[in-house]
MOPAC internal coordinates of N, CA, C and O (Angstrom, degrees):
PM7 1SCF
backbone

  N    0.0000 0     0.00 0     0.00 0    0    0    0
  C    1.4380 1     0.00 0     0.00 0    1    0    0
  C    1.5263 1   108.83 1     0.00 0    2    1    0
  O    1.2310 1   119.75 1   -50.96 1    3    2    1
  N    1.2954 1   118.08 1   129.04 1    3    2    1
  C    1.4601 1   123.36 1  -174.92 1    5    3    2
  C    1.5217 1   111.76 1   -61.44 1    6    5    3
  O    1.2310 1   119.19 1   140.61 1    7    6    5
  N    1.3427 1   119.15 1   -39.39 1    7    6    5
  C    1.4600 1   121.45 1  -178.73 1    9    7    6
  C    1.5220 1   111.46 1   -56.73 1   10    9    7
  O    1.2310 1   120.77 1   135.48 1   11   10    9
  N    1.3207 1   116.13 1   -44.52 1   11   10    9
  C    1.4571 1   121.16 1  -178.74 1   13   11   10
  C    1.5254 1   110.03 1   -66.97 1   14   13   11
  O    1.2310 1   119.84 1   139.48 1   15   14   13
  N    1.3119 1   117.92 1   -40.52 1   15   14   13
  C    1.4556 1   121.88 1  -179.18 1   17   15   14
  C    1.5235 1   112.20 1   -64.30 1   18   17   15
  O    1.2310 1   120.03 1   145.49 1   19   18   17
  N    1.3215 1   117.55 1   -34.51 1   19   18   17
  C    1.4602 1   121.99 1  -176.73 1   21   19   18
  C    1.5213 1   113.80 1   -95.95 1   22   21   19
  O    1.2310 1   119.71 1   166.33 1   23   22   21
  N    1.3172 1   118.16 1   -13.67 1   23   22   21
  C    1.4669 1   122.29 1  -175.58 1   25   23   22
  C    1.5302 1   110.67 1   -65.81 1   26   25   23
  O    1.2310 1   121.02 1   -54.81 1   27   26   25
  N    1.3300 1   115.65 1   125.19 1   27   26   25
  C    1.4569 1   120.84 1  -178.06 1   29   27   26
  C    1.5331 1   111.56 1   -62.11 1   30   29   27
  O    1.2310 1   119.52 1   141.72 1   31   30   29
  N    1.3334 1   118.52 1   -38.28 1   31   30   29
  C    1.4643 1   119.83 1  -179.90 1   33   31   30
  C    1.5224 1   111.45 1   -71.94 1   34   33   31
  O    1.2310 1   119.92 1   146.87 1   35   34   33
  N    1.3185 1   117.75 1   -33.13 1   35   34   33
  C    1.4652 1   120.41 1   174.55 1   37   35   34
  C    1.5243 1   109.99 1   -65.15 1   38   37   35
  O    1.2310 1   120.48 1   142.16 1   39   38   37
  N    1.3370 1   116.68 1   -37.84 1   39   38   37
  C    1.4614 1   120.71 1   177.85 1   41   39   38
  C    1.5222 1   110.91 1   -66.20 1   42   41   39
  O    1.2310 1   120.10 1   140.80 1   43   42   41
  N    1.3260 1   117.42 1   -39.20 1   43   42   41
  C    1.4630 1   120.52 1   176.09 1   45   43   42
  C    1.5241 1   109.33 1   -62.74 1   46   45   43
  O    1.2310 1   120.35 1   134.80 1   47   46   45
  N    1.3292 1   116.93 1   -45.20 1   47   46   45
  C    1.4690 1   120.94 1  -179.08 1   49   47   46
  C    1.5282 1   111.93 1   -62.22 1   50   49   47
  O    1.2310 1   120.49 1   146.89 1   51   50   49
  N    1.3370 1   116.66 1   -33.11 1   51   50   49
  C    1.4757 1   120.77 1   179.32 1   53   51   50
  C    1.5206 1   112.43 1   -85.76 1   54   53   51
  O    1.2310 1   119.75 1   177.85 1   55   54   53
  N    1.3264 1   118.08 1    -2.15 1   55   54   53
  C    1.4539 1   121.16 1  -179.71 1   57   55   54
  C    1.5207 1   114.03 1    80.80 1   58   57   55
  O    1.2310 1   120.10 1  -166.87 1   59   58   57
  N    1.3190 1   117.42 1    13.13 1   59   58   57
  C    1.4709 1   121.78 1   179.99 1   61   59   58
  C    1.5213 1   112.02 1   -81.54 1   62   61   59
  O    1.2310 1   120.42 1   157.34 1   63   62   61
  N    1.3313 1   116.81 1   -22.66 1   63   62   61
  C    1.4615 1   122.95 1   175.52 1   65   63   62
  C    1.5270 1   106.42 1  -123.85 1   66   65   63
  O    1.2310 1   120.18 1   -51.77 1   67   66   65
  N    1.3338 1   117.27 1   128.23 1   67   66   65
  C    1.4698 1   118.74 1  -179.02 1   69   67   66
  C    1.5250 1   112.16 1   -68.83 1   70   69   67
  O    1.2310 1   121.46 1   -31.90 1   71   70   69
  N    1.3038 1   114.81 1   148.10 1   71   70   69
  C    1.4653 1   121.53 1   177.51 1   73   71   70
  C    1.5233 1   108.24 1  -154.49 1   74   73   71
  O    1.2310 1   121.20 1   -25.42 1   75   74   73
  N    1.3337 1   115.32 1   154.58 1   75   74   73
  C    1.4545 1   120.56 1   174.46 1   77   75   74
  C    1.5237 1   106.98 1   -85.49 1   78   77   75
  O    1.2310 1   121.24 1   -84.51 1   79   78   77
  N    1.3234 1   115.24 1    95.49 1   79   78   77
  C    1.4702 1   122.25 1  -172.98 1   81   79   78
  C    1.5236 1   109.88 1   -86.30 1   82   81   79
  O    1.2310 1   121.61 1   -49.17 1   83   82   81
  N    1.3288 1   114.52 1   130.83 1   83   82   81
  C    1.4620 1   121.97 1   179.77 1   85   83   82
  C    1.5191 1   112.07 1  -102.29 1   86   85   83
  O    1.2310 1   120.64 1   152.52 1   87   86   85
  N    1.3215 1   116.38 1   -27.48 1   87   86   85
  C    1.4659 1   121.22 1  -177.70 1   89   87   86
  C    1.5212 1   108.37 1  -156.74 1   90   89   87
  O    1.2310 1   121.03 1   -42.30 1   91   90   89
  N    1.3074 1   115.63 1   137.70 1   91   90   89
  C    1.4638 1   120.26 1   173.24 1   93   91   90
  C    1.5138 1   108.13 1  -150.31 1   94   93   91
  O    1.2310 1   121.55 1   -48.46 1   95   94   93
  N    1.3270 1   114.64 1   131.54 1   95   94   93
  C    1.4561 1   120.46 1   170.42 1   97   95   94
  C    1.5216 1   107.15 1  -135.70 1   98   97   95
  O    1.2310 1   119.70 1    13.45 1   99   98   97
  N    1.2886 1   118.18 1  -166.55 1   99   98   97
  C    1.4672 1   119.93 1  -176.19 1  101   99   98
  C    1.5231 1   113.56 1   -71.99 1  102  101   99
  O    1.2310 1   120.17 1   168.63 1  103  102  101
  N    1.3417 1   117.27 1   -11.37 1  103  102  101
  C    1.4631 1   120.57 1  -175.64 1  105  103  102
  C    1.5308 1   114.92 1  -115.94 1  106  105  103
  O    1.2310 1   119.89 1   146.09 1  107  106  105
  N    1.3386 1   117.82 1   -33.91 1  107  106  105
  C    1.4646 1   120.51 1  -174.65 1  109  107  106
  C    1.5225 1   111.45 1  -137.81 1  110  109  107
  O    1.2310 1   122.30 1   -20.07 1  111  110  109
  N    1.3147 1   113.20 1   159.93 1  111  110  109
  C    1.4594 1   122.05 1   179.62 1  113  111  110
  C    1.5263 1   107.82 1  -134.64 1  114  113  111
  O    1.2310 1   120.18 1   -43.81 1  115  114  113
  N    1.3268 1   117.26 1   136.19 1  115  114  113
  C    1.4641 1   122.48 1   176.79 1  117  115  114
  C    1.5231 1   108.26 1  -122.90 1  118  117  115
  O    1.2310 1   120.89 1   -49.47 1  119  118  117
  N    1.3374 1   115.90 1   130.53 1  119  118  117
  C    1.4573 1   119.84 1  -179.56 1  121  119  118
  C    1.5244 1   109.65 1  -151.42 1  122  121  119
  O    1.2310 1   121.26 1   -22.03 1  123  122  121
  N    1.3444 1   115.19 1   157.97 1  123  122  121
  C    1.4608 1   120.42 1   179.09 1  125  123  122
  C    1.5251 1   110.14 1   -68.02 1  126  125  123
  O    1.2310 1   120.88 1   -42.26 1  127  126  125
  N    1.3325 1   115.92 1   137.74 1  127  126  125
  C    1.4625 1   122.19 1   176.32 1  129  127  126
  C    1.5270 1   108.64 1   -71.08 1  130  129  127
  O    1.2310 1   120.25 1   -42.55 1  131  130  129
  N    1.3361 1   117.13 1   137.45 1  131  130  129
  C    1.4661 1   120.29 1   179.86 1  133  131  130
  C    1.5238 1   112.25 1   -77.83 1  134  133  131
  O    1.2310 1   120.32 1   168.42 1  135  134  133
  N    1.3294 1   116.99 1   -11.58 1  135  134  133
  C    1.4666 1   121.87 1   177.59 1  137  135  134
  C    1.5291 1   108.47 1  -127.30 1  138  137  135
  O    1.2310 1   120.29 1  -111.02 1  139  138  137
  N    1.3403 1   117.06 1    68.98 1  139  138  137
  C    1.4661 1   119.79 1  -172.03 1  141  139  138
  C    1.5162 1   113.61 1   -63.45 1  142  141  139
  O    1.2310 1   121.35 1   -39.41 1  143  142  141
  N    1.3291 1   115.02 1   140.59 1  143  142  141
  C    1.4579 1   122.99 1   177.57 1  145  143  142
  C    1.5206 1   111.69 1  -107.23 1  146  145  143
  O    1.2310 1   120.67 1  -173.70 1  147  146  145
  N    1.3219 1   116.33 1     6.30 1  147  146  145
  C    1.4559 1   123.82 1   177.53 1  149  147  146
  C    1.5284 1   106.52 1  -156.65 1  150  149  147
  O    1.2310 1   119.50 1   -15.87 1  151  150  149
  N    1.3372 1   118.57 1   164.13 1  151  150  149
  C    1.4585 1   119.77 1   177.78 1  153  151  150
  C    1.5291 1   113.28 1   -54.09 1  154  153  151
  O    1.2310 1   120.47 1   144.79 1  155  154  153
  N    1.3162 1   116.71 1   -35.21 1  155  154  153
  C    1.4560 1   121.32 1   171.84 1  157  155  154
  C    1.5264 1   106.83 1  -118.47 1  158  157  155
  O    1.2310 1   120.58 1   -57.24 1  159  158  157
  N    1.3347 1   116.50 1   122.76 1  159  158  157
  C    1.4644 1   121.38 1   179.15 1  161  159  158
  C    1.5198 1   107.34 1  -143.76 1  162  161  159
  O    1.2310 1   121.81 1   -75.57 1  163  162  161
  N    1.3159 1   114.14 1   104.43 1  163  162  161
  C    1.4644 1   122.07 1  -178.03 1  165  163  162
  C    1.5180 1   108.34 1  -114.34 1  166  165  163
  O    1.2310 1   120.90 1   -36.95 1  167  166  165
  N    1.3246 1   115.88 1   143.05 1  167  166  165
  C    1.4620 1   121.76 1   174.21 1  169  167  166
  C    1.5118 1   109.10 1  -107.14 1  170  169  167
  O    1.2310 1   121.03 1   -43.76 1  171  170  169
  N    1.3145 1   115.63 1   136.24 1  171  170  169
  C    1.4648 1   122.48 1   174.09 1  173  171  170
  C    1.5202 1   106.13 1  -114.54 1  174  173  171
  O    1.2310 1   120.43 1   -58.52 1  175  174  173
  N    1.3370 1   116.79 1   121.48 1  175  174  173
  C    1.4588 1   120.75 1  -178.32 1  177  175  174
  C    1.5210 1   109.83 1  -127.72 1  178  177  175
  O    1.2310 1   120.34 1   -33.22 1  179  178  177
  N    1.3291 1   116.95 1   146.78 1  179  178  177
  C    1.4633 1   118.16 1   172.05 1  181  179  178
  C    1.5250 1   109.05 1   -73.56 1  182  181  179
  O    1.2310 1   120.33 1   -35.74 1  183  182  181
  N    1.3107 1   116.98 1   144.26 1  183  182  181
  C    1.4687 1   120.87 1   175.04 1  185  183  182
  C    1.5315 1   108.78 1   -64.23 1  186  185  183
  O    1.2310 1   120.66 1   139.05 1  187  186  185
  N    1.3139 1   116.35 1   -40.95 1  187  186  185
  C    1.4624 1   121.47 1   176.14 1  189  187  186
  C    1.5270 1   108.48 1   -67.26 1  190  189  187
  O    1.2310 1   120.20 1   -44.20 1  191  190  189
  N    1.3082 1   117.22 1   135.80 1  191  190  189
  C    1.4581 1   120.36 1   178.21 1  193  191  190
  C    1.5264 1   109.13 1   -73.10 1  194  193  191
  O    1.2310 1   121.28 1   -69.19 1  195  194  193
  N    1.3274 1   115.17 1   110.81 1  195  194  193
  C    1.4640 1   123.36 1   173.80 1  197  195  194
  C    1.5201 1   104.54 1  -123.82 1  198  197  195
  O    1.2310 1   120.16 1   -60.95 1  199  198  197
  N    1.3072 1   117.30 1   119.05 1  199  198  197
  C    1.4616 1   121.34 1  -172.05 1  201  199  198
  C    1.5196 1   113.31 1   -62.81 1  202  201  199
  O    1.2310 1   120.24 1   132.08 1  203  202  201
  N    1.3209 1   117.14 1   -47.92 1  203  202  201
  C    1.4597 1   121.12 1  -176.58 1  205  203  202
  C    1.5181 1   109.38 1  -163.21 1  206  205  203
  O    1.2310 1   120.64 1     5.98 1  207  206  205
  N    1.3215 1   116.37 1  -174.02 1  207  206  205
  C    1.4616 1   120.21 1  -179.02 1  209  207  206
  C    1.5247 1   112.43 1   -60.38 1  210  209  207
  O    1.2310 1   120.77 1   145.76 1  211  210  209
  N    1.3209 1   116.14 1   -34.24 1  211  210  209
  C    1.4674 1   120.20 1  -179.02 1  213  211  210
  C    1.5258 1   111.95 1   -66.55 1  214  213  211
  O    1.2310 1   120.24 1   157.78 1  215  214  213
  N    1.3188 1   117.14 1   -22.22 1  215  214  213
  C    1.4667 1   121.49 1  -177.39 1  217  215  214
  C    1.5248 1   113.23 1   -92.19 1  218  217  215
  O    1.2310 1   119.88 1   179.56 1  219  218  217
  N    1.3214 1   117.84 1    -0.44 1  219  218  217
  C    1.4614 1   120.20 1   179.45 1  221  219  218
  C    1.5201 1   109.08 1   -71.57 1  222  221  219
  O    1.2310 1   121.00 1   -53.47 1  223  222  221
  N    1.3167 1   115.70 1   126.53 1  223  222  221
  C    1.4636 1   120.99 1   176.40 1  225  223  222
  C    1.5176 1   110.62 1  -100.80 1  226  225  223
  O    1.2310 1   120.92 1   -12.09 1  227  226  225
  N    1.3125 1   115.85 1   167.91 1  227  226  225
  C    1.4668 1   120.69 1   178.63 1  229  227  226
  C    1.5305 1   110.80 1   -56.21 1  230  229  227
  O    1.2310 1   120.62 1   146.57 1  231  230  229
  N    1.3344 1   116.42 1   -33.43 1  231  230  229
  C    1.4627 1   121.14 1  -179.79 1  233  231  230
  C    1.5361 1   112.42 1   -70.44 1  234  233  231
  O    1.2310 1   120.16 1   169.75 1  235  234  233
  N    1.3382 1   117.30 1   -10.25 1  235  234  233
  C    1.4616 1   121.89 1  -177.90 1  237  235  234
  C    1.5268 1   113.52 1   -97.53 1  238  237  235
  O    1.2310 1   119.86 1  -178.20 1  239  238  237
  N    1.3153 1   117.87 1     1.80 1  239  238  237
  C    1.4647 1   120.78 1  -176.51 1  241  239  238
  C    1.5254 1   111.59 1   -56.56 1  242  241  239
  O    1.2310 1   119.88 1   139.10 1  243  242  241
  N    1.3108 1   117.83 1   -40.90 1  243  242  241
  C    1.4619 1   121.08 1  -179.73 1  245  243  242
  C    1.5270 1   110.92 1   -65.77 1  246  245  243
  O    1.2310 1   120.12 1   142.66 1  247  246  245
  N    1.3161 1   117.38 1   -37.34 1  247  246  245
  C    1.4636 1   121.39 1   178.86 1  249  247  246
  C    1.5264 1   109.97 1   -63.52 1  250  249  247
  O    1.2310 1   120.32 1   134.98 1  251  250  249
  N    1.3107 1   117.00 1   -45.02 1  251  250  249
  C    1.4705 1   120.60 1  -179.85 1  253  251  250
  C    1.5288 1   109.89 1   -63.04 1  254  253  251
  O    1.2310 1   119.94 1   137.00 1  255  254  253
  N    1.3162 1   117.72 1   -43.00 1  255  254  253
  C    1.4667 1   120.56 1   177.24 1  257  255  254
  C    1.5282 1   110.36 1   -61.04 1  258  257  255
  O    1.2310 1   120.39 1   139.68 1  259  258  257
  N    1.3086 1   116.86 1   -40.32 1  259  258  257
  C    1.4640 1   120.65 1   179.57 1  261  259  258
  C    1.5314 1   112.14 1   -66.04 1  262  261  259
  O    1.2310 1   120.20 1   149.68 1  263  262  261
  N    1.3277 1   117.23 1   -30.32 1  263  262  261
  C    1.4607 1   119.85 1   175.99 1  265  263  262
  C    1.5289 1   110.31 1   -61.46 1  266  265  263
  O    1.2310 1   120.53 1   135.82 1  267  266  265
  N    1.3355 1   116.60 1   -44.18 1  267  266  265
  C    1.4528 1   120.60 1  -179.75 1  269  267  266
  C    1.5248 1   111.22 1   -71.51 1  270  269  267
  O    1.2310 1   120.05 1   144.58 1  271  270  269
  N    1.3103 1   117.51 1   -35.42 1  271  270  269
  C    1.4602 1   120.22 1   175.57 1  273  271  270
  C    1.5279 1   110.76 1   -64.62 1  274  273  271
  O    1.2310 1   120.56 1   141.06 1  275  274  273
  N    1.3309 1   116.53 1   -38.94 1  275  274  273
  C    1.4652 1   120.51 1   177.47 1  277  275  274
  C    1.5253 1   110.54 1   -64.90 1  278  277  275
  O    1.2310 1   120.07 1   142.06 1  279  278  277
  N    1.3271 1   117.47 1   -37.94 1  279  278  277
  C    1.4603 1   120.82 1   177.71 1  281  279  278
  C    1.5242 1   110.33 1   -60.93 1  282  281  279
  O    1.2310 1   120.68 1   135.26 1  283  282  281
  N    1.3086 1   116.30 1   -44.74 1  283  282  281
  C    1.4735 1   120.19 1   178.43 1  285  283  282
  C    1.5254 1   110.79 1   -63.09 1  286  285  283
  O    1.2310 1   120.47 1   138.38 1  287  286  285
  N    1.3330 1   116.71 1   -41.62 1  287  286  285
  C    1.4638 1   121.27 1  -179.84 1  289  287  286
  C    1.5293 1   110.89 1   -63.49 1  290  289  287
  O    1.2310 1   120.33 1   135.92 1  291  290  289
  N    1.3242 1   116.98 1   -44.08 1  291  290  289
  C    1.4665 1   121.39 1   178.36 1  293  291  290
  C    1.5262 1   109.96 1   -62.07 1  294  293  291
  O    1.2310 1   119.95 1   136.65 1  295  294  293
  N    1.3215 1   117.71 1   -43.35 1  295  294  293
  C    1.4648 1   121.30 1   178.74 1  297  295  294
  C    1.5261 1   110.78 1   -59.62 1  298  297  295
  O    1.2310 1   120.44 1   139.61 1  299  298  297
  N    1.3167 1   116.77 1   -40.39 1  299  298  297
  C    1.4619 1   120.44 1   179.17 1  301  299  298
  C    1.5236 1   110.88 1   -69.93 1  302  301  299
  O    1.2310 1   120.50 1   135.66 1  303  302  301
  N    1.3356 1   116.65 1   -44.34 1  303  302  301
  C    1.4644 1   119.94 1  -177.42 1  305  303  302
  C    1.5261 1   112.32 1   -67.26 1  306  305  303
  O    1.2310 1   120.17 1   143.87 1  307  306  305
  N    1.3284 1   117.28 1   -36.13 1  307  306  305
  C    1.4603 1   120.66 1   178.42 1  309  307  306
  C    1.5260 1   112.10 1   -88.38 1  310  309  307
  O    1.2310 1   120.90 1  -179.96 1  311  310  309
  N    1.3216 1   115.88 1     0.04 1  311  310  309
  C    1.4663 1   124.12 1   173.57 1  313  311  310
  C    1.5211 1   114.15 1    61.72 1  314  313  311
  O    1.2310 1   120.47 1  -139.44 1  315  314  313
  N    1.3264 1   116.70 1    40.56 1  315  314  313
  C    1.4600 1   118.64 1   174.31 1  317  315  314
  C    1.5200 1   112.07 1  -118.25 1  318  317  315
  O    1.2310 1   119.96 1  -171.50 1  319  318  317
  N    1.3350 1   117.69 1     8.50 1  319  318  317
  C    1.4639 1   119.99 1  -177.72 1  321  319  318
  C    1.5233 1   112.34 1   -62.48 1  322  321  319
  O    1.2310 1   119.67 1   146.11 1  323  322  321
  N    1.3156 1   118.24 1   -33.89 1  323  322  321
  C    1.4620 1   119.67 1  -179.13 1  325  323  322
  C    1.5339 1   112.50 1   -81.85 1  326  325  323
  O    1.2310 1   119.86 1   165.89 1  327  326  325
  N    1.3178 1   117.87 1   -14.11 1  327  326  325
  C    1.4656 1   122.11 1   178.67 1  329  327  326
  C    1.5193 1   112.23 1   -89.67 1  330  329  327
  O    1.2310 1   120.13 1   172.72 1  331  330  329
  N    1.2904 1   117.36 1    -7.28 1  331  330  329
  C    1.4532 1   121.85 1  -178.76 1  333  331  330
  C    1.5149 1   111.75 1    90.00 1  334  333  331
  O    1.2310 1   121.63 1   -28.28 1  335  334  333
  N    1.3037 1   114.48 1   151.72 1  335  334  333
  C    1.4587 1   120.60 1   177.15 1  337  335  334
  C    1.5116 1   109.26 1  -157.62 1  338  337  335
  O    1.2310 1   121.48 1   -20.66 1  339  338  337
  N    1.3105 1   114.78 1   159.34 1  339  338  337
  C    1.4637 1   121.75 1  -178.82 1  341  339  338
  C    1.5173 1   108.66 1  -113.33 1  342  341  339
  O    1.2310 1   121.38 1   -42.06 1  343  342  341
  N    1.3419 1   114.97 1   137.94 1  343  342  341
  C    1.4603 1   122.19 1   173.51 1  345  343  342
  C    1.5181 1   107.68 1  -111.10 1  346  345  343
  O    1.2310 1   120.62 1   -47.70 1  347  346  345
  N    1.3384 1   116.42 1   132.30 1  347  346  345
  C    1.4586 1   121.32 1  -176.62 1  349  347  346
  C    1.5225 1   109.42 1  -135.29 1  350  349  347
  O    1.2310 1   120.85 1   -45.24 1  351  350  349
  N    1.3187 1   115.98 1   134.76 1  351  350  349
  C    1.4588 1   122.27 1   168.20 1  353  351  350
  C    1.5225 1   106.52 1  -122.92 1  354  353  351
  O    1.2310 1   120.62 1   -61.92 1  355  354  353
  N    1.3242 1   116.42 1   118.08 1  355  354  353
  C    1.4538 1   121.67 1   173.11 1  357  355  354
  C    1.5253 1   106.46 1   -92.49 1  358  357  355
  O    1.2310 1   120.50 1   -52.08 1  359  358  357
  N    1.3177 1   116.64 1   127.92 1  359  358  357
  C    1.4667 1   120.75 1  -175.74 1  361  359  358
  C    1.5292 1   110.10 1  -118.13 1  362  361  359
  O    1.2310 1   120.93 1   -76.36 1  363  362  361
  N    1.3206 1   115.83 1   103.64 1  363  362  361
  C    1.4559 1   121.46 1  -179.09 1  365  363  362
  C    1.5179 1   111.64 1    95.12 1  366  365  363
  O    1.2310 1   120.86 1   -29.97 1  367  366  365
  N    1.3141 1   115.97 1   150.03 1  367  366  365
  C    1.4701 1   121.68 1  -177.29 1  369  367  366
  C    1.5331 1   112.62 1   -56.23 1  370  369  367
  O    1.2310 1   118.39 1   136.96 1  371  370  369
  N    1.3448 1   120.67 1   -43.04 1  371  370  369
  C    1.4662 1   119.34 1   179.57 1  373  371  370
  C    1.5365 1   113.27 1   -60.89 1  374  373  371
  O    1.2310 1   120.34 1   156.71 1  375  374  373
  N    1.3301 1   116.95 1   -23.29 1  375  374  373
  C    1.4646 1   121.18 1   179.06 1  377  375  374
  C    1.5284 1   112.24 1   -92.06 1  378  377  375
  O    1.2310 1   120.41 1   179.47 1  379  378  377
  N    1.3398 1   116.82 1    -0.53 1  379  378  377
  C    1.4539 1   120.16 1   177.57 1  381  379  378
  C    1.5147 1   114.99 1   104.56 1  382  381  379
  O    1.2310 1   119.64 1  -173.41 1  383  382  381
  N    1.3298 1   118.29 1     6.59 1  383  382  381
  C    1.4674 1   120.18 1   178.20 1  385  383  382
  C    1.5244 1   108.30 1   -77.59 1  386  385  383
  O    1.2310 1   120.66 1   -71.88 1  387  386  385
  N    1.3274 1   116.33 1   108.12 1  387  386  385
  C    1.4586 1   121.79 1  -177.81 1  389  387  386
  C    1.5275 1   110.84 1   -86.33 1  390  389  387
  O    1.2310 1   120.62 1   136.00 1  391  390  389
  N    1.3319 1   116.43 1   -44.00 1  391  390  389
  C    1.4713 1   121.47 1  -179.34 1  393  391  390
  C    1.5277 1   108.33 1   -96.72 1  394  393  391
  O    1.2310 1   120.00 1   -57.41 1  395  394  393
  N    1.3329 1   117.61 1   122.59 1  395  394  393
  C    1.4713 1   120.18 1  -178.83 1  397  395  394
  C    1.5317 1   112.56 1   -78.11 1  398  397  395
  O    1.2310 1   121.25 1  -117.38 1  399  398  397
  N    1.3143 1   115.22 1    62.62 1  399  398  397
  C    1.4675 1   124.56 1   175.50 1  401  399  398
  C    1.5235 1   104.19 1  -148.24 1  402  401  399
  O    1.2310 1   120.29 1   -57.66 1  403  402  401
  N    1.3123 1   117.05 1   122.34 1  403  402  401
  C    1.4557 1   121.76 1  -179.27 1  405  403  402
  C    1.5275 1   110.10 1   -46.70 1  406  405  403
  O    1.2310 1   120.26 1   -47.97 1  407  406  405
  N    1.3226 1   117.11 1   132.03 1  407  406  405
  C    1.4520 1   120.43 1   176.49 1  409  407  406
  C    1.5220 1   110.49 1  -153.94 1  410  409  407
  O    1.2310 1   122.23 1   -30.01 1  411  410  409
  N    1.3116 1   113.33 1   149.99 1  411  410  409
  C    1.4556 1   123.30 1  -178.91 1  413  411  410
  C    1.5225 1   107.84 1  -112.42 1  414  413  411
  O    1.2310 1   120.59 1   -56.16 1  415  414  413
  N    1.3221 1   116.49 1   123.84 1  415  414  413
  C    1.4599 1   121.31 1   175.81 1  417  415  414
  C    1.5252 1   108.23 1   -88.40 1  418  417  415
  O    1.2310 1   120.54 1   -47.55 1  419  418  417
  N    1.3123 1   116.57 1   132.45 1  419  418  417
  C    1.4639 1   122.87 1   173.92 1  421  419  418
  C    1.5231 1   105.45 1  -114.45 1  422  421  419
  O    1.2310 1   120.82 1   -65.29 1  423  422  421
  N    1.3342 1   116.05 1   114.71 1  423  422  421
  C    1.4626 1   121.98 1  -174.50 1  425  423  422
  C    1.5192 1   110.18 1  -120.33 1  426  425  423
  O    1.2310 1   120.68 1   -44.29 1  427  426  425
  N    1.3389 1   116.31 1   135.71 1  427  426  425
  C    1.4565 1   120.43 1   178.00 1  429  427  426
  C    1.5258 1   108.89 1  -157.50 1  430  429  427
  O    1.2310 1   121.28 1    -3.97 1  431  430  429
  N    1.3217 1   115.15 1   176.03 1  431  430  429
  C    1.4514 1   120.78 1   175.13 1  433  431  430
  C    1.5189 1   114.50 1    97.67 1  434  433  431
  O    1.2310 1   120.16 1  -179.24 1  435  434  433
  N    1.3299 1   117.30 1     0.76 1  435  434  433
  C    1.4689 1   121.47 1   175.63 1  437  435  434
  C    1.5154 1   107.81 1  -156.20 1  438  437  435
  O    1.2310 1   120.57 1   -10.02 1  439  438  437
  N    1.3200 1   116.52 1   169.98 1  439  438  437
  C    1.4561 1   121.11 1   176.11 1  441  439  438
  C    1.5265 1   109.05 1   -80.58 1  442  441  439
  O    1.2310 1   120.67 1   -33.59 1  443  442  441
  N    1.3043 1   116.33 1   146.41 1  443  442  441
  C    1.4596 1   122.49 1   179.01 1  445  443  442
  C    1.5147 1   108.82 1  -118.41 1  446  445  443
  O    1.2310 1   121.22 1   -45.22 1  447  446  445
  N    1.3038 1   115.27 1   134.78 1  447  446  445
  C    1.4605 1   120.40 1   177.71 1  449  447  446
  C    1.5090 1   112.28 1   -84.06 1  450  449  447
  O    1.2310 1   121.74 1   -11.82 1  451  450  449
  N    1.3239 1   114.28 1   168.18 1  451  450  449
  C    1.4578 1   120.71 1   175.30 1  453  451  450
  C    1.5112 1   108.58 1  -140.17 1  454  453  451
  O    1.2310 1   117.93 1   -46.41 1  455  454  453
  N    1.2785 1   121.55 1   133.59 1  455  454  453
  C    1.4605 1   124.77 1     4.23 1  457  455  454
  C    1.5267 1   111.36 1   -78.93 1  458  457  455
  O    1.2310 1   120.94 1   -27.18 1  459  458  457
  N    1.3514 1   115.81 1   152.82 1  459  458  457
  C    1.4615 1   119.93 1   178.57 1  461  459  458
  C    1.5345 1   109.63 1   -72.47 1  462  461  459
  O    1.2310 1   121.21 1   -11.51 1  463  462  461
  N    1.3131 1   115.30 1   168.49 1  463  462  461
  C    1.4516 1   119.84 1   174.40 1  465  463  462
  C    1.4438 1   111.08 1   101.12 1  466  465  463
  O    1.2310 1   120.10 1   180.00 1  467  466  465

């Protein structure tokens, strides 16, 4: 499938693009964002190419749960879990999703306002 071959996050998962990887298992990958929006900005992506939230199937429920578990693990390993952190999923280009591969942003290291945007 052409989307998977050209997807930047799929290339990172296959080791075709270098990244500072914090966690990898058979289902998810966590790595530092190359364009951080906070002092700590980690991306959690499924290894399986899932375009966005609308493309999640019932068979992907475990993958989505593992994304959140990986976020918690990264927060603990980088020792910012007690300082608070924000999890963000942008779904679709109008919402700010630049890469068409489901991903979870883990942001920490500064205060965040509400509402975002």
